[in-house]
Steps between C-alpha positions, in 0.01 A plus 500: 500500500650839398328777692623860454614725790223733400237229558640442852488874576138520375399204706678637807303818472180312469578291802588804715166659396317186590675471838420870565138462413468188708611705795242765395776773465499782254818576313533812722463289818768253386726790395461653853554168671813429277653845513459540124294720269165399356645556150780261564249234611290561193806476267599167659151358476471600137854378411612844396813452699719210612535522878794419730521246774515781752169635369337153514604477863327831569190382321504175697521689830211718386294193424616334826632190319827330440691632191508162350124497473521787240680252266262215562282521185432311183618658176226527240 
């Protein structure tokens, strides 16, 4: 299976959005809890940017989950 990096980035964004919505958080609430901006959360969720591990750790803290849970998704 040859899946592009872009596909992984898209699926990561979708997964983060799903986790955020499951916790009933707005993008602004997650941004506040993560110490980030709402626009940065939006750009990650829509795969406009490729994010760093440091940022993923911040998002995980904002979602109150382990960082590894952010990468636990199926690629479509």
